[in-house]
N, C-alpha and C positions, 0 to 999 in steps of 0.2 A: 408446743405450748403445754405447760403444766396446769392441770386442773385438779384441785383438792377439795373434797367435800368433807366437812366436819359435822358430826351429828352426835348429840348426847341423849337422844330419845325424846326430848321435848322441843328441841329446835335444831335447825340445820343451816349451815352456811357454806356456800361454794366460793372458793378463792381461785382467781386466775391471775395472769401475768401482772396486771396493774395493782394487785393487792400486795405484791412483794417488793421490798426496797433493797437495793444493792448497798451492802455495808462493807467498808474496807476494800472495795474494788474486786472482791472475789466471792462473796457469799450473799445470798438473798435471805431476808428475814420477812416473815409474814406478820400479820397483826396478832395482838393478844385477843383471845376469844374467851368470854365468860361461859362457863358450863354449869350444869347441875352438880351437886355434891355427892350424888349417888347414881348408880346405874352403870352404863357403859359408854365410853367415848369411842366412836367409830370414825376412822380416818380412811377414806378411799382416795386414790389418786389415779390419774390417767395422763400419760405423757405422749403427745402427738406432735410430730415434726411440723413446723410452719409450712403451710401450703398443702398439707395432707389431711386426710380424715382417718387414717389408719394408725391406731396406737402402736407404739414401739415397746411400751411397758404399761402395766396397770397392776394395782394391788390394793389390799385392804388390811388394816390391823384394828383390833379392838382392845381397849385398855380399861381397867376398872376405875371408876371415879370414886374419890374419897373426899370427905370433908377436910378442909384446911390443907389442900394439896394442889400443887401446880405442876403441869407437865410441859416439857419442851419436846418437840418432834422435828426431826430433820429427814428430808428426803434427798438422797444423793447417790450418784453412781460410784461404784468402787469394784475392785477385783477381789476383795476379801472383806470380811466383816470389819466395818469401820470402828467398832468398839475397841479395837486394839490400840487406838490412839485417843480414846475418849475417856476422860475421868468423870465418873458420875453417871454414865449411860447405864440404863437398866435392862435394855432389850434391843433387839434388832431382828428384822425379818427381810430376807432377800427375795426379790422378784425377778423373773427372767427379763432380759433385754433382747430385743430382736437382733439376730446375728449380724445384720448389716450395720448395726450401730455399736458393735463390740470391737475393742482393740485386741482383747484377749478372750479366750473361751470362757474365762471365769467372771467376766464383767457382768454385773447385775445392777439393779436399782435397789437400794436399801432404805427401808424406813427404820429410823433409829429413835428411841425415846429414852427420856430420863425424867425424873420427878423429884420433888422436894417438898417438905412441909413449908407452909407459908409462915406460920407463927414461930416455929422452931426449926429453921433450916439447918441442914448440915452444911458447914462451911468447908469448901474444898480448897 
């Protein structure tokens, strides 16, 4: 089970399995969350196999909040930085994945983010 905590310094929200919707048969999307326009957006995740209490991966990233800005954040497994296939991604951070859950030695969980102006978006 994936648990994601999103905090902007004034409020916090925890997302779990039921908060994510399967889209296109292969990718889950979470809800849109309103945040402050200043400060820091902190995203923490914990991945625990069903039937266990021991995490196989966990991590945290902090992103600067800005007025008139929207972020998209993806949490995904990969064996290399997923930005290699991502147009518009601005950053990524890799976190260790327990050895028993890796197919290759380089498998990790990546938190990937991108953002764009709301009023004057860059069109990709």
